[in-house]
Structures are given as structure tokens and as C-alpha cells.
C-alpha positions as CSV (number, residue, x, y, z in Angstrom):
1,M,198.7,65.7,333.3
2,V,195.2,65.2,331.9
3,V,193.7,67.8,334.3
4,A,196.2,70.4,333.1
5,E,195.3,69.8,329.5
6,I,191.6,70.1,330.2
7,G,192.2,73.4,332.0
8,L,194.3,74.8,329.1
9,I,191.6,73.7,326.6
10,S,188.9,75.4,328.7
11,I,191.0,78.6,328.9
12,G,191.6,78.6,325.2
13,A,187.9,78.1,324.5
14,G,187.0,80.9,326.8
15,L,189.5,83.2,325.3
16,A,188.3,82.4,321.8
17,V,184.8,83.3,322.6
18,G,185.7,86.3,324.8
19,I,188.1,88.0,322.4
20,A,185.9,87.4,319.4
21,A,182.8,88.7,321.1
22,A,184.6,91.8,322.3
23,G,186.0,92.6,318.9
24,S,182.6,91.9,317.3
25,G,180.9,94.2,319.8
26,I,183.3,97.1,319.1
27,G,183.0,96.6,315.3
28,Q,179.2,96.3,315.5
29,G,179.0,99.5,317.5
30,M,181.0,101.4,314.9
31,A,179.0,99.9,312.0
32,V,175.6,100.6,313.5
33,A,176.6,104.2,314.3
34,A,177.6,104.7,310.7
35,A,174.4,102.9,309.5
36,I,172.2,105.2,311.6
37,G,174.0,108.2,310.1
38,A,173.6,106.9,306.6
39,T,169.9,106.1,307.1
40,A,169.3,109.5,308.5
41,E,170.6,111.1,305.3
42,N,169.0,108.6,302.9
43,E,166.3,106.2,303.9
44,N,167.0,104.0,300.9
45,M,170.3,103.0,302.5
46,F,168.6,101.1,305.3
47,G,168.9,97.6,303.8
48,K,172.6,98.0,302.9
49,A,173.4,99.5,306.2
50,L,171.7,96.7,308.0
51,A,173.6,94.1,306.0
52,M,176.9,95.7,306.8
53,A,176.0,95.8,310.5
54,A,175.2,92.1,310.5
55,L,178.5,91.2,308.9
56,T,180.4,92.1,312.1
57,E,178.4,89.6,314.1
58,T,180.0,86.7,312.2
59,Q,183.2,87.3,314.0
60,A,181.6,86.3,317.3
61,L,180.2,83.2,315.6
62,Y,183.7,82.3,314.4
63,G,185.0,82.4,318.0
64,F,182.1,80.3,319.2
65,T,182.8,77.7,316.5
66,I,186.5,77.6,317.4
67,A,185.5,77.1,321.1
68,I,183.3,74.2,320.1
69,I,186.0,72.6,318.0
70,L,188.5,73.0,320.9
71,I,186.1,71.4,323.4
72,V,185.0,68.5,321.2
73,F,188.3,67.5,319.8
74,G,190.4,68.6,322.8
75,F,188.5,66.5,325.4
76,G,188.6,63.5,323.2
77,L,184.9,63.3,322.6
78,V,185.5,62.7,318.9
79,V,188.5,60.8,317.6
80,V,189.5,61.3,314.0
């Protein structure tokens, strides 16, 4: 029973990182494409465009954080 729970926790952690990273990559691609277009029209938009492109990266970090929480609390390494 414990082995099955460890397997499900590992699958959940992998899915959390994988899906979040895939979504972040797609969003970042669209944001950077728009940022390049905005910067080509007006060079003063570079800072704002760079900040908007960086915002999409936080979704991958959220998925990584969820995976760490699943592994630490799911494997019983930390008991609250």
C-alpha cells in the first residue's frame, strides 16, 4: 500500500511540473513574440515588454513549488 502511495505522489509531482512548464512555455512564447513586435515599433517599450514576458515564467515556478510540497509532505519527511 505504501509503494502505491509513493508512486501516485511521484506521478502527481511530475504532472504538476510538466503541465505547468508546458503552459508556461506556450504563454511565454506568445508574450515574447508580442514583446518583440512592440519593441520593434517603439524602443521605449522594452522594459515593460520584458516584465510581461517574465510574468509567464512564474507559472512554472508554481508547478515546481507544488511538486516540492507533494514530495516533502507526501513521503512523510515533514509531519505537521
